[in-house]
C-alpha positions as CSV (number, residue, x, y, z in Angstrom):
1,M,-23.3,8.4,76.4
2,S,-24.9,11.8,75.8
3,E,-23.4,11.9,72.3
4,P,-25.2,8.7,71.2
5,T,-28.5,10.3,72.4
6,A,-27.9,13.2,69.9
7,P,-29.0,11.1,67.0
8,P,-32.3,10.3,68.6
9,E,-32.8,14.0,69.1
10,A,-32.1,14.5,65.5
11,S,-34.6,11.9,64.7
12,Q,-37.0,13.7,66.9
13,A,-36.2,16.8,65.0
14,A,-37.0,15.0,61.9
15,P,-40.7,14.8,62.4
16,P,-41.1,18.6,62.3
17,E,-39.3,18.5,59.1
18,A,-41.5,15.8,57.8
19,P,-44.3,18.3,57.3
20,A,-41.7,20.4,55.4
21,A,-41.3,17.3,53.3
22,E,-45.0,17.4,52.7
23,P,-44.8,20.5,50.7
24,A,-42.2,18.6,48.7
25,P,-45.0,16.7,47.0
26,E,-46.1,20.1,45.8
27,P,-42.8,20.4,43.9
28,V,-43.6,16.9,42.9
29,K,-46.6,18.5,41.3
30,T,-44.1,20.5,39.5
31,E,-43.0,17.2,38.1
32,P,-45.5,18.0,35.4
33,A,-43.1,20.8,34.7
34,P,-40.5,18.2,33.7
35,E,-43.2,16.9,31.5
36,P,-43.3,20.1,29.6
37,T,-39.5,20.3,30.0
38,P,-39.1,17.1,28.1
39,A,-40.2,19.8,25.9
40,A,-42.1,17.3,24.1
41,P,-44.7,20.0,23.8
42,A,-42.3,22.9,24.2
43,V,-39.5,21.6,21.9
44,P,-41.5,20.3,19.0
45,E,-44.1,23.1,19.3
46,P,-42.2,25.3,16.8
47,A,-41.5,22.1,14.8
48,P,-40.1,22.6,11.3
49,K,-43.2,20.8,10.0
50,K,-45.1,24.1,10.4
51,K,-45.0,26.5,7.6
52,P,-42.8,29.6,8.2
53,K,-44.4,32.9,8.9
54,E,-45.5,34.6,5.7
55,G,-42.6,36.5,4.3
56,G,-40.2,35.1,6.8
57,P,-37.3,32.6,6.2
58,G,-37.7,28.8,6.3
59,A,-36.6,26.6,9.2
60,P,-33.1,25.0,9.0
61,V,-33.2,21.3,8.0
62,N,-31.3,18.1,8.9
63,L,-30.3,19.4,12.4
64,K,-28.0,16.8,14.0
65,V,-25.3,16.4,16.7
66,D,-21.8,16.2,15.2
67,D,-19.8,15.8,18.4
68,V,-20.3,15.7,22.2
69,N,-17.8,15.9,25.1
70,D,-18.0,16.8,28.8
71,N,-18.4,20.5,28.3
72,S,-19.6,21.2,24.7
73,V,-21.9,20.0,22.0
74,T,-21.2,20.5,18.2
75,L,-24.2,20.9,15.9
76,T,-24.6,20.9,12.1
77,W,-27.5,21.6,9.9
78,D,-28.4,22.5,6.3
79,A,-29.7,25.9,5.1
80,P,-33.5,26.1,4.7
81,E,-35.0,25.7,1.3
82,N,-36.7,29.2,1.6
83,V,-34.1,31.9,2.5
84,G,-36.2,34.8,1.1
85,P,-35.3,37.2,-1.7
86,T,-32.5,38.9,0.3
87,G,-31.1,35.9,2.1
88,L,-30.6,35.3,5.9
89,D,-29.0,37.3,8.6
90,G,-28.0,34.1,10.2
91,Y,-29.1,31.4,12.7
92,V,-29.8,31.4,16.4
93,V,-29.0,28.4,18.6
94,E,-30.9,27.8,21.8
95,Y,-30.9,25.1,24.4
96,C,-33.1,24.2,27.4
97,K,-32.0,22.0,30.3
98,D,-34.1,18.9,31.0
99,G,-36.5,19.7,33.8
100,T,-36.8,23.4,33.0
101,T,-38.7,25.5,30.4
102,N,-36.0,28.2,30.2
103,W,-34.6,28.4,26.7
104,V,-31.1,30.0,26.6
105,A,-29.6,31.6,23.5
106,A,-26.1,30.1,22.9
107,N,-25.1,33.0,20.5
108,N,-25.7,36.7,21.1
109,K,-26.4,37.6,17.5
110,P,-27.2,35.6,14.3
111,F,-24.3,33.9,12.4
112,L,-24.3,32.4,8.9
113,S,-22.3,29.2,9.5
114,T,-24.2,25.9,9.5
115,R,-22.0,24.5,12.2
116,Y,-21.9,25.7,15.9
117,V,-20.3,24.6,19.1
118,I,-22.1,25.2,22.4
119,R,-19.4,25.6,24.9
120,D,-19.0,25.9,28.7
121,L,-21.7,23.3,29.5
122,T,-22.0,21.2,32.6
123,S,-21.2,17.5,32.4
124,G,-24.3,15.3,33.0
125,D,-26.9,17.8,31.9
126,K,-29.5,16.8,29.4
127,L,-30.2,19.6,26.9
128,Y,-33.0,20.1,24.4
129,I,-31.6,22.1,21.4
130,R,-33.2,24.0,18.6
131,V,-32.0,26.3,15.8
132,T,-34.0,29.1,14.0
133,S,-33.3,31.2,11.0
134,A,-33.4,35.0,11.3
135,K,-33.9,37.8,8.9
136,G,-34.5,41.2,10.5
137,D,-37.3,40.8,12.9
138,A,-38.6,37.7,11.2
139,I,-37.8,34.4,12.9
140,S,-38.5,31.0,11.4
141,D,-40.0,28.0,13.1
142,P,-37.3,26.2,14.9
143,A,-35.5,23.0,13.9
144,T,-35.4,20.9,17.1
145,L,-33.6,17.7,18.1
146,E,-36.1,15.0,18.8
147,Q,-34.2,13.7,21.8
148,P,-32.3,15.6,24.5
149,V,-28.5,15.5,24.3
150,L,-26.6,14.2,27.4
151,V,-23.5,16.3,27.9
152,R,-20.7,13.9,28.7
153,E,-17.4,12.7,27.3
154,I,-18.0,9.8,24.8
155,L,-15.3,7.2,25.1
156,E,-13.9,6.4,21.7
157,Q,-11.3,3.6,21.1
158,P,-8.0,5.2,20.2
159,K,-6.9,4.4,16.6
160,I,-3.8,5.6,14.7
161,R,-4.4,6.1,11.0
162,L,-0.9,5.5,9.7
163,P,-0.5,6.7,6.1
164,R,0.1,3.9,3.6
165,H,3.6,5.2,2.6
166,L,4.7,4.9,6.2
167,R,3.7,1.2,6.6
168,Q,6.9,0.1,4.8
169,L,10.5,1.2,5.0
170,Y,10.5,5.0,4.8
171,L,13.7,6.3,3.1
172,K,15.0,9.9,3.4
173,I,18.3,11.4,2.1
174,V,20.8,12.9,4.5
175,G,20.1,16.6,4.9
176,E,16.4,16.4,3.9
177,V,13.5,17.5,6.1
178,V,11.4,14.8,7.7
179,N,7.9,16.1,8.3
180,L,5.2,13.5,9.1
181,V,1.6,14.2,10.0
182,I,0.0,11.2,11.6
183,P,-3.7,11.4,12.3
184,F,-5.4,9.5,15.1
185,L,-8.8,9.1,16.7
186,G,-10.0,8.8,20.3
187,K,-12.0,10.4,23.0
188,P,-11.2,11.9,25.4
189,K,-8.0,13.3,23.9
190,P,-5.5,10.5,23.9
191,Q,-2.1,10.8,25.5
192,V,0.6,10.5,22.7
193,T,4.1,9.2,23.3
194,W,7.0,8.5,21.0
195,T,10.0,6.2,21.4
196,K,13.0,5.3,19.2
197,D,14.2,1.8,19.4
198,G,12.5,1.6,22.8
199,Q,14.1,4.7,24.2
200,P,12.7,8.3,24.6
201,L,13.3,10.7,21.7
202,D,16.2,13.2,21.7
203,P,14.4,16.6,21.7
204,K,17.5,18.1,20.0
205,R,17.0,15.8,17.0
206,V,13.2,15.3,16.8
207,I,10.4,17.7,17.5
208,I,6.9,16.4,18.3
209,R,3.8,18.5,18.2
210,N,0.4,16.9,19.2
211,S,-3.1,18.2,18.7
212,D,-6.5,16.6,19.3
213,R,-6.5,14.8,16.0
214,D,-2.9,14.3,14.8
215,S,0.8,14.2,15.8
216,I,3.5,16.0,13.9
217,F,6.9,14.3,13.7
218,F,9.6,16.8,12.5
219,I,13.4,16.5,11.9
220,R,14.9,19.6,10.4
221,Q,18.0,18.0,8.8
222,A,18.0,14.2,8.8
223,Q,21.2,12.4,9.6
224,R,22.1,8.7,9.5
225,I,21.9,8.6,13.3
226,D,18.2,9.4,13.0
227,S,17.6,6.0,11.3
228,G,15.7,3.5,13.5
229,K,12.3,2.1,14.6
230,Y,10.0,4.8,15.9
231,E,6.9,3.7,17.8
232,M,3.9,6.0,18.3
233,T,1.5,5.2,21.1
234,V,-1.9,6.8,21.8
235,K,-3.5,5.9,25.2
236,I,-6.7,6.7,26.9
237,L,-7.3,6.2,30.7
238,D,-4.3,3.9,30.9
239,E,-6.4,1.1,29.5
240,L,-7.1,1.7,25.8
241,E,-4.2,2.2,23.5
242,D,-3.0,1.8,19.9
243,K,0.5,1.7,18.5
244,A,2.1,2.3,15.1
245,I,5.7,1.6,14.1
246,I,7.6,3.7,11.5
247,H,10.9,2.3,10.2
248,L,12.9,5.4,9.1
249,Q,16.1,4.9,7.2
250,V,18.3,8.0,6.3
251,V,20.6,7.2,3.5
252,E,23.2,8.9,1.4
253,K,25.3,8.0,-1.7
254,P,27.6,5.0,-1.2
255,G,31.4,5.0,-1.4
256,P,33.2,3.6,-4.5
257,P,33.8,-0.1,-5.0
258,E,37.1,-1.5,-3.7
259,N,40.0,-3.1,-5.5
260,L,38.9,-2.9,-9.1
261,R,41.2,-5.1,-11.2
262,L,41.7,-6.5,-14.7
263,L,41.7,-10.2,-14.6
264,D,42.2,-11.2,-18.2
265,V,42.2,-9.9,-21.8
266,W,41.5,-12.2,-24.7
267,G,40.2,-11.6,-28.2
268,F,37.7,-8.8,-28.0
269,N,37.0,-9.3,-24.3
270,V,38.2,-8.1,-20.9
271,A,37.3,-9.7,-17.5
272,L,36.9,-7.3,-14.5
273,E,36.4,-8.0,-10.8
274,W,36.0,-5.7,-7.7
275,N,34.9,-5.7,-4.1
276,P,31.8,-4.0,-2.6
277,P,32.3,-0.5,-1.1
278,K,33.3,-0.1,2.5
279,D,30.5,2.5,3.1
280,N,27.1,1.5,1.6
281,G,25.5,4.8,2.5
282,N,23.3,3.1,5.2
283,A,21.4,1.2,2.5
284,D,21.7,-2.0,0.5
285,I,23.8,-1.8,-2.6
286,T,21.3,-2.2,-5.5
287,G,23.9,-2.5,-8.3
288,Y,27.0,-1.3,-10.1
289,T,27.6,0.8,-13.3
290,V,30.5,-0.2,-15.4
291,Q,32.1,2.2,-17.9
292,K,34.9,2.0,-20.5
293,A,37.0,4.6,-22.2
294,D,39.0,4.3,-25.4
295,M,42.5,5.7,-24.7
296,K,42.3,7.5,-28.1
297,T,39.2,9.6,-27.3
298,K,39.3,9.5,-23.5
299,Q,35.5,9.5,-23.5
300,W,33.6,7.3,-21.0
301,F,30.8,5.1,-22.2
302,T,28.4,3.0,-20.0
303,V,28.7,-0.7,-20.6
304,L,26.5,-2.1,-17.8
305,E,23.9,-0.5,-15.6
306,H,22.2,-1.8,-12.4
307,Y,24.6,-4.8,-12.5
308,N,24.2,-7.0,-9.4
309,R,27.5,-9.0,-9.5
310,T,31.0,-8.0,-8.5
311,N,32.6,-9.3,-11.7
312,C,31.8,-9.0,-15.4
313,T,33.1,-9.5,-18.9
314,V,33.2,-6.5,-21.3
315,S,32.9,-7.6,-24.9
316,D,32.9,-6.2,-28.4
317,L,36.1,-4.2,-28.0
318,I,37.9,-2.9,-31.1
319,I,41.1,-4.7,-32.1
320,G,44.2,-2.6,-31.8
321,N,42.7,-0.1,-29.3
322,S,43.5,0.3,-25.6
323,Y,40.8,0.7,-22.9
324,N,40.5,1.9,-19.3
325,F,37.7,0.9,-17.0
326,R,35.8,2.3,-14.0
327,V,32.9,1.2,-11.8
328,F,30.4,3.1,-9.7
329,S,28.4,1.6,-6.8
330,E,24.7,2.4,-6.5
331,N,22.1,2.4,-3.7
332,P,18.5,3.8,-3.5
333,C,20.1,7.3,-3.1
334,G,22.0,7.1,-6.4
335,L,25.5,6.4,-7.8
336,S,28.6,6.9,-5.7
337,E,30.3,10.3,-6.0
338,K,33.6,8.8,-7.2
339,P,34.2,5.6,-9.2
340,A,36.8,2.9,-8.7
341,V,39.3,3.1,-11.6
342,A,41.2,0.0,-12.8
343,K,44.9,0.1,-12.6
344,G,46.5,-0.4,-16.0
345,V,45.2,-0.4,-19.5
346,A,43.7,-3.3,-21.5
347,H,45.3,-3.7,-24.9
348,I,43.2,-5.5,-27.5
349,K,45.9,-7.1,-29.7
350,K,45.6,-8.0,-33.3
351,S,45.6,-11.7,-34.0
352,V,46.9,-13.4,-37.1
353,I,44.0,-14.6,-39.3
354,V,44.5,-17.4,-41.7
355,C,42.0,-17.6,-44.4
356,K,41.1,-21.2,-45.5
357,L,39.0,-21.4,-48.5
358,A,36.3,-24.0,-48.3
359,T,35.5,-26.1,-51.3
360,F,32.3,-25.1,-52.9
361,N,30.1,-27.6,-54.7
362,S,28.0,-25.7,-57.2
363,R,24.4,-26.8,-57.4
364,D,22.5,-27.4,-60.6
365,F,19.5,-25.1,-60.5
366,S,18.3,-26.2,-64.0
367,E,14.5,-26.6,-64.0
368,P,11.9,-27.0,-66.7
369,P,9.1,-24.4,-66.8
370,K,6.3,-24.9,-64.3
371,F,3.2,-22.7,-63.8
372,T,2.6,-21.9,-60.1
373,Q,-0.4,-19.8,-60.8
374,P,-2.7,-20.7,-63.8
375,L,-4.9,-18.5,-65.9
376,T,-8.5,-18.1,-64.9
377,D,-11.6,-17.7,-67.1
378,R,-12.7,-14.0,-67.3
379,T,-15.7,-12.1,-68.5
380,T,-15.3,-8.5,-69.5
381,T,-17.2,-5.7,-71.1
382,R,-16.6,-4.3,-74.5
383,G,-14.4,-1.2,-74.5
384,Y,-12.9,-1.9,-71.0
385,N,-9.2,-3.0,-70.8
386,T,-8.7,-6.4,-69.3
387,Q,-5.7,-8.3,-68.1
388,L,-4.8,-12.0,-68.0
389,V,-2.2,-13.0,-65.4
390,C,-0.3,-16.2,-64.5
391,C,3.0,-17.1,-62.8
392,V,5.7,-19.4,-64.0
393,R,9.1,-20.5,-62.8
394,G,12.1,-22.3,-64.4
395,F,15.8,-22.0,-65.0
396,P,17.1,-20.8,-67.3
397,K,14.4,-18.1,-67.5
398,P,11.8,-19.5,-69.8
399,K,10.5,-17.7,-72.9
400,V,6.9,-16.8,-72.7
401,I,4.6,-17.0,-75.7
402,W,0.9,-15.9,-75.7
403,M,-1.6,-17.4,-78.1
404,K,-5.2,-16.8,-79.0
405,N,-7.2,-19.7,-80.3
406,K,-4.0,-21.7,-80.8
407,M,-2.5,-18.9,-82.9
408,E,0.5,-17.0,-81.6
409,I,-0.1,-13.3,-80.8
410,G,2.3,-11.2,-82.7
411,E,3.4,-7.7,-82.0
412,S,0.1,-5.9,-82.1
413,P,-0.7,-2.6,-80.3
414,K,-3.9,-4.2,-79.1
415,Y,-1.9,-6.5,-76.8
416,V,0.8,-5.7,-74.2
417,A,2.6,-8.7,-72.9
418,I,4.9,-8.3,-69.8
419,A,7.0,-10.9,-67.9
420,N,8.7,-9.8,-64.7
421,Q,10.1,-12.0,-62.0
422,G,8.0,-15.0,-63.2
423,V,4.7,-13.0,-63.3
424,C,3.3,-13.0,-66.9
425,S,0.5,-10.7,-67.9
426,L,-1.3,-9.9,-71.1
427,E,-3.3,-6.7,-71.3
428,I,-6.0,-6.5,-74.0
429,R,-6.9,-2.9,-74.8
430,K,-10.5,-2.0,-75.4
431,P,-11.6,-5.5,-76.3
432,S,-14.5,-6.2,-78.7
433,P,-16.6,-9.4,-79.0
434,F,-14.1,-10.4,-81.7
435,D,-11.3,-10.6,-79.0
436,G,-13.1,-13.3,-77.1
437,G,-11.8,-16.8,-77.2
438,V,-9.3,-19.2,-75.7
439,Y,-6.0,-17.6,-74.6
440,T,-2.9,-19.7,-73.9
441,C,0.3,-18.8,-72.1
442,R,3.2,-21.1,-73.1
443,A,6.6,-21.1,-71.4
444,V,9.7,-22.7,-73.0
445,N,13.3,-23.3,-71.9
446,P,16.0,-25.8,-72.9
447,F,14.7,-28.3,-70.3
448,G,11.1,-28.4,-71.3
449,E,7.9,-26.4,-71.8
450,A,4.5,-25.8,-70.1
451,S,1.3,-24.0,-70.9
452,V,-1.9,-22.8,-69.3
453,E,-5.1,-21.5,-70.9
454,C,-8.3,-19.7,-70.1
455,K,-11.5,-18.5,-71.8
456,L,-12.2,-14.8,-72.3
457,D,-15.8,-13.7,-72.9
458,V,-16.5,-10.1,-74.1
459,K,-20.0,-8.9,-73.5
460,M,-21.8,-5.9,-74.9
461,P,-22.5,-3.2,-72.4
462,E,-26.1,-3.1,-71.1
């Protein structure tokens, strides 16, 4: 029963301590100290709004927090507009805990980078932070964060940023290196796990290296056994997670087709048939390549490429020649190393050709002359050659006669008449006003005649 009485004694001892609590209000008076510590006055006092000291560097600009976790704060800023004629020695980063007025330098000496990480901080602290520019003994006004920074780990939803080329079937050739870098996001640092077809990875086949921002998936020499569905999981606090799936298929060249055979030979044609290869190289067969060789030259020529069926007809062979055939199979890795070769040779036999002459009924092409393009009236200038043109057809070929004012034009060096393929032209060399008049082109053959005419006007030059 004496033990229960101990608490009352303690309660009695409390009153003497109550006066001690009374001085506590005096520290409460120090609560004004937190008022300066909000550094509202202390922090903005050297605000960048003030002009830098004469001859000194300008204050950094755009100071901001880039990252925060439970023991560090990452800052970034831009260089001041005024760095002086000789540049800066660097920057000084300082911080002050909320509730105090003691500014602590985060770096011992100035540095030139515009990014800095304040490390070894205590989680839960609120810090006022400022950055100044330094050149010799001259220090700029500080750039100060408007609000204190709470040092704590910021929870960020995990997210895998799977590259686009890995979102579909990812093919690699046997023997190649598989080196995948898969970035992810999340705070605090997520736990990364990998599985293959639902089972843990074989460390002898796959090497995984994880950092704060990405996971590296590495296979030194890929083999077909490495094919499968790989699942990457990033997890935070056993509650938040994200997953990504990579379908890896390791392929190699397929085997040759099976049982290639000649089905039939007729005329200029040969029919072939075969079976798919036993080994497809761990990938779908995308087609076949068919080749032929003339037994005289022994040279192989490709007849069909990327052919999807297992039978074909080879045409346009030469009569009297003999041919051999072979077929390659193909997958995304390429053609098979060896082809399937047909047994036997296809002989293209000569056939007896009987020529039967067909009766031919000759056609009467006789036609009287007919002008398809008439003459057109023309006006020309004295001394400039001019040409009259028209078109006529008829069979037999009609005789063309040129006339001027109803009078036939004889052989005169002033006129050049040409008739070619039904196009009739009359060239008048250096005409004068006397050469003006009505010109007529007349066409005559045994079945009739036709004529066209036009008026030519020769003007004096202005």
